[in-house]
C-alpha positions as CSV (number, residue, x, y, z in Angstrom):
1,M,-46.9,110.1,-70.4
2,T,-44.2,113.0,-69.5
3,T,-44.4,115.6,-67.1
4,S,-42.0,118.0,-65.8
5,A,-41.4,119.5,-62.2
6,A,-39.6,122.3,-60.3
7,P,-38.0,121.0,-57.4
8,T,-40.5,123.2,-55.3
9,T,-43.5,123.0,-56.6
10,T,-45.5,121.0,-54.5
11,P,-45.6,120.8,-50.7
12,T,-46.3,117.9,-49.0
13,P,-49.3,117.2,-46.5
14,R,-46.9,118.2,-43.5
15,A,-45.3,121.6,-44.8
16,G,-43.6,123.5,-42.7
17,F,-43.3,120.9,-39.8
18,E,-39.8,118.1,-40.6
19,T,-40.6,114.7,-38.5
20,A,-38.7,114.6,-35.0
21,I,-35.2,113.3,-35.7
22,A,-36.1,110.5,-33.2
23,E,-39.3,109.2,-34.9
24,H,-37.1,107.6,-38.2
25,G,-35.6,104.3,-38.6
26,L,-32.6,103.5,-41.0
27,I,-32.6,101.2,-43.7
28,G,-29.4,100.4,-45.7
29,D,-27.5,98.4,-48.2
30,L,-23.9,99.2,-47.2
31,Q,-23.5,101.8,-50.0
32,T,-25.8,104.2,-49.1
33,S,-29.1,104.3,-46.5
34,A,-32.4,106.0,-45.9
35,L,-34.6,107.0,-43.0
36,V,-37.9,106.0,-42.8
37,T,-40.8,108.2,-40.4
38,T,-43.0,106.1,-38.0
39,D,-45.8,107.4,-40.1
40,G,-44.3,105.5,-43.6
41,S,-42.3,108.3,-44.9
42,I,-38.7,107.9,-46.2
43,D,-38.3,111.5,-46.2
44,W,-33.7,111.1,-46.0
45,F,-32.0,109.1,-49.1
46,C,-28.7,110.3,-50.7
47,C,-27.6,108.5,-54.1
48,P,-25.6,106.6,-54.9
49,R,-23.5,107.0,-52.3
50,F,-24.0,107.9,-48.5
51,D,-22.4,111.1,-48.9
52,S,-24.2,111.7,-52.5
53,P,-26.7,114.4,-52.5
54,S,-29.9,113.5,-51.8
55,V,-33.3,112.7,-53.5
56,F,-35.8,112.8,-51.1
57,G,-34.7,115.7,-48.0
58,A,-38.0,116.1,-46.4
59,L,-35.8,116.0,-43.2
60,L,-34.5,118.9,-43.8
61,D,-37.2,120.9,-45.7
62,A,-40.8,119.2,-45.8
63,E,-41.7,121.5,-47.9
64,R,-38.8,121.5,-50.6
65,G,-37.2,118.5,-49.3
66,G,-39.0,115.2,-51.5
67,H,-40.2,112.8,-49.6
68,F,-41.8,108.9,-50.4
69,R,-44.7,108.0,-48.1
70,I,-47.0,105.8,-48.1
71,C,-49.5,105.2,-44.8
72,P,-53.6,105.1,-44.4
73,P,-55.7,108.4,-45.7
74,G,-55.9,111.1,-42.9
75,T,-55.2,111.4,-39.8
76,G,-57.5,108.4,-37.9
77,W,-55.1,105.9,-37.5
78,T,-51.8,105.6,-35.3
79,A,-48.6,103.7,-35.8
80,K,-45.8,101.9,-34.3
81,Q,-42.6,101.2,-35.5
82,M,-40.2,98.0,-34.9
83,Y,-37.7,96.0,-36.7
84,L,-37.4,92.5,-37.0
85,P,-35.7,90.7,-35.1
86,D,-31.6,91.1,-35.8
87,S,-31.9,92.4,-38.9
88,A,-32.0,95.9,-40.8
89,V,-35.5,95.1,-41.8
90,L,-38.1,97.9,-40.4
91,V,-42.0,97.2,-40.2
92,T,-44.1,100.4,-39.7
93,R,-47.9,98.9,-38.6
94,F,-50.6,101.3,-39.1
95,F,-53.9,100.8,-36.9
96,T,-56.9,101.9,-38.4
97,E,-60.9,101.4,-37.3
98,D,-61.3,99.3,-40.5
99,G,-57.9,97.1,-40.1
100,L,-54.0,96.8,-39.2
101,G,-51.9,97.5,-42.2
102,Q,-48.1,97.6,-42.5
103,V,-45.3,98.8,-44.3
104,V,-42.0,96.2,-44.4
105,D,-39.2,98.8,-45.7
106,F,-35.6,97.1,-46.8
107,M,-33.0,97.7,-48.9
108,P,-31.3,94.4,-50.3
109,P,-27.2,94.7,-49.7
110,A,-25.9,96.0,-52.9
111,G,-22.6,94.2,-52.3
112,D,-18.8,95.2,-52.2
113,S,-17.9,96.9,-55.6
114,A,-19.1,100.5,-55.8
115,T,-22.4,100.7,-58.1
116,D,-25.1,103.7,-58.9
117,T,-27.7,100.6,-58.3
118,H,-29.7,100.7,-55.3
119,R,-32.8,99.4,-54.1
120,I,-35.8,100.5,-51.6
121,V,-37.9,98.0,-51.1
122,R,-41.8,98.3,-49.5
123,L,-44.0,95.6,-48.7
124,V,-47.3,96.8,-48.0
125,Q,-49.3,94.6,-46.2
126,C,-53.4,93.8,-44.7
127,V,-53.1,92.1,-41.6
128,R,-56.3,92.3,-40.2
129,G,-60.0,93.4,-41.5
130,R,-59.0,96.2,-45.0
131,I,-57.1,99.3,-45.2
132,T,-56.7,101.5,-47.3
133,F,-52.9,103.2,-48.2
134,E,-51.9,106.0,-50.0
135,I,-48.7,106.0,-52.2
136,D,-46.9,109.8,-52.6
137,L,-43.5,109.8,-54.0
138,A,-42.1,113.2,-55.0
139,P,-38.6,112.7,-55.3
140,R,-36.5,116.1,-55.3
141,F,-32.9,115.5,-57.2
142,D,-29.8,117.3,-56.1
143,Y,-30.7,118.7,-52.7
144,G,-33.8,119.2,-54.5
145,R,-31.5,122.2,-57.0
146,H,-32.7,119.5,-60.4
147,P,-36.2,119.6,-62.0
148,H,-36.6,116.4,-62.7
149,Q,-39.6,114.5,-65.5
150,V,-41.5,111.9,-65.0
151,E,-43.2,109.0,-67.1
152,L,-46.2,106.8,-66.3
153,S,-46.7,103.7,-67.5
154,E,-48.5,100.1,-66.9
155,N,-45.9,98.6,-64.6
156,G,-45.3,101.9,-62.7
157,A,-42.8,105.5,-63.8
158,V,-39.2,106.3,-64.5
159,F,-38.1,109.9,-63.1
160,T,-35.1,111.3,-64.6
161,A,-33.0,114.7,-63.5
162,D,-29.9,115.9,-64.6
163,G,-28.8,112.4,-66.1
164,Q,-30.0,110.9,-62.6
165,R,-33.2,108.5,-63.1
166,M,-35.3,106.2,-60.2
167,T,-37.2,103.4,-61.7
168,F,-40.8,102.9,-59.2
169,H,-41.5,99.0,-60.0
170,V,-45.1,98.0,-59.1
171,A,-45.7,94.7,-57.5
172,R,-49.3,93.8,-58.9
173,E,-51.8,91.4,-59.3
174,P,-54.1,91.5,-62.4
175,E,-57.6,92.3,-59.3
176,D,-55.6,95.6,-59.0
177,L,-57.1,97.4,-61.7
178,H,-60.3,97.5,-58.9
179,K,-58.4,98.5,-56.2
180,A,-55.3,100.6,-57.5
181,S,-55.5,104.3,-58.8
182,V,-53.0,105.8,-59.8
183,R,-52.2,110.0,-61.3
184,V,-49.1,112.3,-61.7
185,E,-49.8,116.0,-60.6
186,D,-46.8,118.5,-60.9
187,G,-44.5,116.1,-61.7
188,D,-45.0,113.6,-58.7
189,L,-46.9,109.9,-58.6
190,H,-50.2,110.1,-56.2
191,G,-51.4,106.1,-55.8
192,S,-54.1,104.8,-53.7
193,L,-54.2,100.6,-52.6
194,E,-56.7,99.1,-51.1
195,L,-56.1,95.7,-49.2
196,L,-58.2,92.9,-47.5
197,A,-56.6,90.5,-44.5
198,G,-54.0,88.4,-45.9
199,E,-53.0,90.5,-49.1
200,V,-49.7,91.2,-49.6
201,R,-48.2,93.6,-52.7
202,G,-45.3,95.9,-52.7
203,V,-43.4,98.8,-54.5
204,V,-39.5,99.0,-55.6
205,L,-37.5,102.1,-55.8
206,E,-34.7,101.6,-58.4
207,S,-31.7,104.3,-59.3
208,A,-29.4,103.9,-62.4
209,T,-31.7,100.7,-64.3
210,E,-32.3,101.4,-67.9
211,G,-35.4,100.2,-69.8
212,P,-39.1,100.3,-68.3
213,P,-40.2,99.6,-65.2
214,R,-41.1,96.0,-64.8
215,E,-44.3,94.0,-63.1
216,V,-42.4,92.9,-60.0
217,G,-44.7,90.0,-58.4
218,A,-45.4,90.1,-54.6
219,G,-43.2,86.8,-54.3
220,E,-40.3,88.2,-55.7
221,I,-40.6,91.1,-52.8
222,K,-41.3,88.3,-50.2
223,R,-37.9,86.8,-51.9
224,L,-36.0,89.7,-51.5
225,M,-37.2,90.4,-47.7
226,D,-36.0,87.0,-46.7
227,E,-33.1,87.0,-48.3
228,T,-31.9,90.2,-46.8
229,V,-32.9,89.1,-43.4
230,A,-31.0,85.8,-44.0
231,F,-27.9,87.9,-44.8
232,W,-28.4,90.4,-41.6
233,R,-28.8,86.9,-39.2
234,S,-26.2,85.6,-40.5
235,W,-23.9,88.8,-40.1
236,L,-25.0,89.1,-36.7
237,S,-24.5,85.5,-35.8
238,R,-20.5,86.4,-35.4
239,S,-21.2,88.3,-32.8
240,T,-19.4,86.8,-29.5
241,Y,-21.1,88.7,-27.3
242,S,-24.0,87.3,-24.4
243,G,-23.8,90.0,-21.3
244,R,-26.9,91.8,-20.1
245,W,-27.6,94.0,-22.5
246,R,-27.3,91.8,-25.8
247,E,-30.4,93.3,-27.5
248,I,-29.3,97.2,-27.5
249,V,-25.7,96.3,-27.8
250,D,-26.4,93.8,-31.0
251,R,-28.7,96.8,-32.7
252,S,-26.0,99.2,-32.6
253,A,-23.8,96.6,-33.9
254,I,-26.1,96.5,-37.3
255,T,-26.4,100.1,-36.7
256,L,-22.6,100.8,-37.2
257,K,-22.7,97.8,-39.9
258,L,-25.2,100.0,-41.5
259,M,-22.9,103.1,-41.9
260,T,-20.1,101.3,-43.5
261,Y,-19.4,101.8,-47.2
262,A,-18.9,97.9,-48.1
263,P,-16.7,99.1,-51.3
264,S,-13.5,100.8,-49.4
265,G,-14.5,99.8,-45.6
266,G,-14.9,103.2,-44.3
267,I,-17.8,104.1,-42.0
268,V,-19.7,107.6,-42.3
269,A,-20.0,109.5,-38.8
270,A,-24.1,109.6,-39.6
271,P,-25.5,108.9,-42.5
272,T,-27.4,112.5,-42.5
273,A,-26.2,116.3,-42.9
274,A,-26.7,119.5,-41.0
275,L,-29.1,118.2,-38.5
276,P,-29.0,120.7,-35.2
277,E,-27.3,120.6,-32.7
278,Q,-29.6,123.1,-31.1
279,V,-32.7,123.6,-32.5
280,G,-32.9,126.7,-34.4
281,G,-29.2,127.4,-34.2
282,E,-25.9,127.4,-36.5
283,R,-24.5,124.0,-35.4
284,N,-25.2,122.0,-38.3
285,W,-22.6,120.3,-39.9
286,D,-22.3,117.4,-42.5
287,Y,-21.8,113.7,-41.0
288,R,-21.7,112.1,-43.9
289,F,-17.7,111.3,-44.1
290,T,-15.5,108.6,-42.7
291,W,-13.3,110.8,-39.6
292,I,-10.0,109.2,-39.0
293,R,-11.5,109.0,-35.1
294,D,-15.1,107.9,-35.3
295,A,-14.0,104.9,-37.9
296,S,-11.0,103.8,-35.4
297,F,-13.4,104.3,-32.4
298,S,-15.9,101.5,-34.7
299,V,-13.6,99.1,-35.9
300,F,-12.5,99.2,-32.6
301,A,-15.9,98.3,-30.4
302,L,-16.9,95.9,-33.6
303,M,-13.6,94.0,-32.8
304,R,-14.6,93.8,-29.3
305,L,-17.7,92.1,-30.6
306,G,-16.0,89.6,-32.8
307,F,-16.3,91.3,-36.0
308,T,-13.0,91.3,-37.7
309,E,-13.7,91.2,-41.0
310,E,-15.0,95.3,-40.8
311,A,-11.2,96.5,-38.9
312,E,-9.1,94.2,-41.6
313,K,-11.2,95.8,-44.6
314,F,-10.5,99.4,-41.9
315,G,-6.9,99.1,-42.2
316,F,-6.5,98.4,-45.8
317,W,-8.3,101.8,-46.2
318,L,-6.2,103.7,-43.4
319,G,-3.0,102.0,-45.0
320,D,-4.0,104.0,-48.6
321,R,-4.7,107.0,-46.9
322,I,-1.4,107.5,-45.1
323,R,0.4,105.9,-48.0
324,E,-1.1,109.1,-50.3
325,R,0.4,111.6,-48.0
326,V,4.3,110.1,-47.4
327,G,5.7,113.3,-47.0
328,S,3.3,115.8,-46.7
329,D,3.9,118.7,-44.0
330,S,0.5,119.0,-43.0
331,G,0.8,115.2,-41.4
332,P,0.2,112.0,-43.1
333,L,-3.4,112.1,-42.6
334,N,-6.3,114.4,-42.4
335,I,-9.2,114.2,-40.2
336,M,-11.4,113.0,-42.7
337,Y,-12.1,111.7,-45.8
338,R,-15.1,110.9,-48.2
339,I,-16.0,107.4,-48.0
340,D,-14.1,106.3,-51.2
341,G,-10.9,108.1,-49.8
342,S,-10.9,111.0,-51.7
343,S,-10.4,114.2,-49.5
344,D,-12.8,117.0,-51.6
345,L,-15.0,117.9,-48.4
346,K,-15.8,121.6,-49.4
347,E,-17.9,123.2,-47.2
348,D,-21.0,124.8,-49.0
349,T,-24.5,125.8,-47.6
350,L,-28.3,125.2,-48.9
351,D,-29.4,128.2,-49.3
352,H,-32.8,127.9,-50.9
353,W,-33.5,125.1,-47.9
354,R,-34.9,125.8,-44.3
355,G,-33.1,123.1,-42.6
356,Y,-34.7,121.2,-39.6
357,R,-37.0,122.9,-38.2
358,G,-35.7,126.8,-39.0
359,S,-31.8,125.2,-38.0
360,A,-30.0,127.4,-41.2
361,P,-27.9,127.5,-42.2
362,V,-28.2,123.7,-43.9
363,R,-24.4,122.4,-44.5
364,I,-23.0,120.0,-47.2
365,G,-19.4,119.3,-46.9
366,N,-17.3,119.9,-44.3
367,G,-14.9,123.2,-43.5
368,A,-13.0,121.4,-40.6
369,A,-11.3,118.6,-43.0
370,E,-7.9,119.9,-42.9
371,Q,-8.1,120.9,-39.2
372,L,-4.9,119.7,-37.6
373,Q,-6.0,117.1,-34.3
374,L,-3.0,115.5,-33.1
375,D,-5.6,112.9,-31.1
376,I,-6.4,110.9,-34.3
377,Y,-3.6,109.5,-34.5
378,G,-3.5,107.7,-31.0
379,E,-7.5,106.6,-32.3
380,A,-5.7,104.9,-35.4
381,L,-3.1,103.1,-34.2
382,D,-4.8,102.0,-30.8
383,S,-7.3,100.1,-33.7
384,I,-4.1,98.6,-35.3
385,Y,-3.2,97.6,-32.2
386,A,-6.5,96.3,-31.7
387,G,-6.6,94.3,-34.9
388,V,-3.2,93.0,-34.8
389,S,-3.9,92.0,-31.5
390,G,-6.6,90.1,-32.3
391,G,-4.9,87.9,-35.0
392,L,-5.0,89.8,-38.1
393,P,-2.3,90.2,-40.5
394,L,0.1,93.7,-40.6
395,P,1.6,93.6,-44.1
396,V,4.7,95.5,-44.3
397,R,3.1,97.8,-45.8
398,G,1.3,98.5,-42.9
399,W,4.4,98.5,-40.8
400,T,5.9,100.5,-43.0
401,A,2.5,103.2,-42.5
402,V,2.4,102.9,-38.9
403,Q,6.5,103.5,-38.7
404,S,5.9,106.3,-40.8
405,V,2.7,107.8,-38.9
406,L,5.4,107.7,-35.7
407,D,8.3,109.4,-37.3
408,W,5.8,112.3,-38.2
409,L,4.9,112.4,-34.3
410,V,8.2,112.4,-33.1
411,D,8.5,116.0,-34.7
412,N,4.7,117.2,-34.5
413,W,3.1,116.0,-31.3
414,D,4.2,119.3,-28.9
415,Q,2.3,121.6,-30.9
416,P,-1.3,123.9,-30.3
417,E,-4.0,121.9,-32.6
418,E,-8.1,122.5,-32.9
419,G,-8.7,119.5,-30.5
420,I,-11.1,116.3,-31.1
421,W,-14.4,118.9,-30.9
422,E,-13.4,120.7,-33.9
423,T,-14.1,123.8,-32.6
424,R,-13.0,127.4,-34.5
425,G,-12.0,129.0,-31.8
426,G,-7.8,128.5,-32.7
427,R,-5.4,125.9,-32.1
428,Q,-4.6,125.2,-28.1
429,P,-2.2,122.6,-26.9
430,F,-5.4,119.9,-25.9
431,T,-4.5,117.3,-23.5
432,Y,-6.4,115.1,-25.0
433,G,-4.8,115.2,-27.6
434,R,-1.4,114.9,-25.8
435,V,-2.8,111.8,-24.2
436,M,-4.0,110.3,-27.7
437,C,-0.1,110.9,-29.4
438,W,1.1,108.8,-26.2
439,V,-1.2,105.8,-27.1
440,A,0.2,106.1,-31.1
441,F,3.7,106.0,-29.5
442,D,2.8,103.6,-26.7
443,R,0.9,101.2,-29.3
444,G,3.4,101.0,-31.9
445,I,5.7,99.8,-29.5
446,R,3.7,97.1,-28.0
447,I,3.1,96.0,-32.1
448,A,7.4,96.3,-32.6
449,T,7.9,94.6,-29.9
450,A,5.0,91.8,-29.5
451,H,6.2,91.0,-33.1
452,G,10.3,91.9,-33.8
453,L,9.7,94.6,-35.8
454,P,12.5,97.1,-37.1
455,A,11.3,100.3,-34.5
456,P,13.6,103.2,-33.3
457,L,12.0,102.0,-30.1
458,D,14.4,104.1,-27.9
459,R,13.4,106.9,-29.9
460,W,9.9,106.3,-29.5
461,T,9.8,105.3,-26.1
462,A,12.0,108.8,-25.3
463,E,8.7,110.7,-26.8
464,R,6.0,108.5,-25.0
465,D,7.6,109.3,-21.4
466,A,8.0,113.0,-22.4
467,I,4.2,113.5,-23.3
468,Y,3.4,111.6,-20.4
469,Q,5.1,113.8,-18.3
470,Q,4.4,117.0,-19.7
471,V,0.2,116.0,-19.3
472,M,1.3,115.4,-15.3
473,D,3.1,118.5,-15.3
474,Q,1.0,121.3,-17.4
475,G,-2.5,119.2,-18.3
476,F,-3.7,118.9,-14.6
477,H,-4.8,121.9,-12.2
478,A,-3.8,121.9,-9.0
479,S,-7.0,124.3,-7.8
480,R,-9.5,122.3,-10.0
481,E,-7.8,118.7,-8.8
482,A,-8.6,117.8,-12.3
483,F,-7.2,116.9,-16.0
484,V,-8.5,120.2,-17.8
485,Q,-9.0,121.0,-21.6
486,H,-5.9,122.3,-22.2
487,Y,-2.6,123.5,-21.0
488,G,-3.2,127.2,-18.8
489,T,-7.3,126.6,-18.6
490,D,-9.5,125.4,-15.4
491,V,-12.0,124.4,-18.4
492,L,-13.1,120.4,-17.8
493,D,-14.0,118.6,-21.5
494,A,-15.3,114.7,-21.1
495,A,-13.4,113.7,-24.1
496,L,-10.4,113.0,-20.8
497,L,-13.1,110.7,-19.9
498,R,-11.0,108.0,-22.2
499,M,-8.1,108.4,-20.4
500,P,-8.6,105.7,-18.0
501,M,-9.8,103.9,-21.1
502,V,-7.0,103.6,-23.2
503,G,-4.6,103.2,-20.3
504,F,-2.7,106.2,-19.4
505,I,-4.2,106.2,-16.1
506,D,-5.3,103.9,-13.9
507,G,-9.2,104.4,-12.7
508,R,-8.6,104.6,-9.3
509,D,-5.7,106.8,-9.2
510,P,-6.2,109.3,-6.6
511,L,-5.5,112.1,-9.7
512,W,-8.3,110.8,-12.0
513,E,-10.8,110.3,-8.7
514,S,-10.7,113.7,-8.0
515,T,-11.1,114.6,-12.2
516,L,-14.1,112.4,-12.3
517,R,-16.0,114.1,-9.5
518,A,-15.1,117.5,-10.8
519,M,-16.9,116.0,-13.5
520,D,-19.8,115.0,-11.9
521,D,-20.3,118.3,-10.1
522,E,-19.6,120.1,-13.2
523,L,-20.4,118.2,-16.9
524,V,-22.6,115.5,-15.5
525,T,-27.0,116.7,-14.8
526,D,-28.8,113.6,-14.4
527,S,-26.1,111.1,-15.9
528,L,-26.2,112.9,-19.4
529,V,-22.8,114.7,-19.5
530,Y,-21.6,117.1,-22.1
531,R,-18.7,117.9,-24.1
532,Y,-17.4,121.6,-22.3
533,D,-19.3,124.8,-21.2
534,P,-18.8,126.5,-24.5
535,E,-19.0,129.4,-22.1
536,A,-15.9,129.2,-20.3
537,S,-13.9,127.7,-23.2
538,P,-15.4,129.7,-26.3
539,D,-15.6,127.5,-29.6
540,G,-15.7,130.2,-31.9
541,L,-19.8,129.6,-32.6
542,R,-22.9,131.3,-31.4
543,G,-25.3,129.4,-29.2
544,S,-25.1,126.3,-27.3
545,E,-25.4,122.3,-27.1
546,G,-27.1,119.5,-25.8
547,T,-25.3,116.7,-23.6
548,F,-23.6,114.3,-25.3
549,S,-24.1,110.9,-25.9
550,L,-21.0,109.5,-26.8
551,C,-19.7,110.9,-23.4
552,T,-22.5,110.0,-21.6
553,F,-21.6,106.2,-22.3
554,A,-17.5,107.3,-21.8
555,Y,-18.5,108.3,-18.6
556,V,-20.7,105.1,-17.8
557,D,-17.1,103.5,-18.6
558,A,-15.2,105.9,-16.5
559,L,-17.2,105.0,-13.2
560,T,-16.6,101.3,-14.0
561,R,-12.9,101.7,-14.4
562,A,-12.9,103.7,-11.1
563,G,-14.8,100.8,-9.5
564,R,-18.6,103.1,-9.2
565,L,-20.0,100.0,-10.3
566,D,-24.0,101.0,-8.8
567,D,-23.1,104.6,-9.9
568,A,-22.7,102.8,-13.7
569,R,-25.2,101.0,-14.3
570,T,-27.2,103.4,-12.9
571,A,-26.0,105.8,-15.7
572,F,-25.7,103.4,-18.3
573,E,-29.6,102.0,-17.5
574,K,-30.7,105.9,-18.0
575,M,-29.0,106.8,-20.8
576,L,-30.8,103.4,-22.6
577,T,-34.1,105.4,-21.8
578,Y,-33.4,108.2,-24.4
579,A,-32.7,105.4,-27.3
580,N,-35.9,106.4,-30.0
581,H,-38.2,103.3,-30.2
582,A,-36.3,101.6,-32.4
583,G,-33.0,101.4,-30.6
584,L,-31.4,104.4,-32.3
585,Y,-29.3,107.4,-30.7
586,S,-28.4,110.7,-32.3
587,E,-25.5,113.1,-31.4
588,E,-26.9,115.1,-28.6
589,I,-29.7,114.9,-25.7
590,A,-31.6,118.1,-25.3
591,L,-33.0,119.8,-22.1
592,T,-36.1,118.3,-23.0
593,G,-34.8,114.7,-23.6
594,E,-35.1,115.0,-27.0
595,Q,-32.6,113.7,-29.6
596,I,-30.9,116.7,-31.6
597,G,-27.9,116.4,-33.7
598,N,-26.7,114.0,-36.6
599,F,-28.7,110.6,-36.5
600,P,-28.1,108.0,-36.3
601,Q,-24.8,108.7,-34.9
602,A,-21.8,106.3,-35.2
603,F,-19.6,107.5,-32.0
604,T,-23.0,106.9,-29.8
605,H,-23.9,103.2,-30.7
606,L,-20.1,102.4,-30.6
607,A,-19.5,104.2,-27.3
608,L,-23.1,102.1,-26.1
609,I,-20.8,98.8,-27.2
610,A,-17.7,100.2,-25.2
611,A,-19.4,100.7,-22.2
612,A,-21.3,97.4,-22.3
613,V,-18.2,95.2,-22.6
614,T,-17.0,97.0,-19.9
615,L,-19.2,96.9,-17.2
616,D,-20.3,93.5,-18.1
617,A,-17.4,92.2,-17.4
618,A,-17.0,94.3,-14.1
619,L,-20.0,92.9,-12.8
620,D,-19.5,89.6,-13.9
621,A,-16.5,90.1,-11.9
622,A,-18.0,91.6,-8.7
623,R,-20.2,88.4,-8.4
624,G,-17.1,86.2,-8.4
């Protein structure tokens, strides 16, 4: 049986209402990922890579985006969601009057070689009593821009569109002829399945496979689940962290790993696109790329937990990017890349999608890719320095790449730039960018000195010291008694919370303590931290935003280094209450406490790890 479907014809039962950002868990196979709602719907999945077009996109348009839902019929049930401990295997439990059932979602790791074949496995189980599950499979290929055909067979169905193929395999038993029913309507698959206590079934959605659907046994699905759980527990066992917040730190580490593209070592800033910083606003960006800054921070955080393999792989990826641009007038690095290292990030809009709860435009690609952001060189060199200090090798080609970065920076650090927040309001001499250029020279000098490597140390040292003096002379505003966003302004910027973390200034220096007090008064609200005041420092965009979760955890770190341990611990514990049910964080927190922005965000989870490690050590030291 073969039918065709237009990409926008069949509304979902939740038409016009996208599930709240926080009501999701994340699964993935280290090449792509999927978001699963607390009511059992996969409403975000890009294939075959993080930055590929979506197959399910109901997160951004419930009517036109496509979804894959498994849940009980009607509304007379409640659901709860959790991860199997120490794993990326997600369990959604459904409580009904007749029984308890659950859907276990996971993606078996896809390996280190890039592949178009990926599997979403959904184990369906009745735990107590009896329960009926309804299955709705409604793909919308290429962001819903390509119609698809579906062919139903005895063991499942095949969906095809514009050369892309998704195969739906069913785990079944002989008696299922009496338990299950399946139909195709307008190109989408709808089914129901009745189970009794102890019965286990499941389905597998697989991309880029040839041939018809095959019969999958329940035993095979359970074996795949056991192998996936074992993979994650084996990986997590390498963590050296045993502090006070082990559960949330471990969850953050797994989340960062889930956002790592295994074939290249690139880490996406988030697996989603166009989730708004203000619901109904225009600050909707595509984060499915590797930012030099975010990835450098991520590997630094993983290094602090003992995960060195990720740092080594990212180091090779970073070196390749630098060598590609040797001799370029615009600098040795772009600020971001696709996960395979390519730099084609042309920004476009999906005008046929309404956006998350009406937040338009829906942007894919990122027009900020070629901005000049000088801080990335400090973050990159800091991560390399951490890796080398942790025992990772620095090949000759790697040191040559470092030298080329610093030689370019000698001639280019003292110029206006767009800054860490990718503002579109014009270039400025941002203080944070200068501080991170100082970090770049400082780390290069340290590596060369410690390992006896050839370098123009006198030249690098002179530039490092010149940056330090310039920041002290022009970056500190006397009447505000604070370091400010850029020279010639009195606007505060939470990016500067990293100044003591990178060693530019001591956390108990009077200049820093007064800066922290100024931020307390202006940027901090009940321990949550805004990036800056867009009204005082126009960024070229309309609307406002929530508090930035990265900055909140950086605030915890800064409080710790300032010796304000009680304040730091209180702020950290408060921030933990804003995590969702699965321990995940988006980019920002709205005034209502709602999670907003792309989800989950690597920036937030890496900052959580850094704050926990720093605060743990300080509390231990304070206790003697």
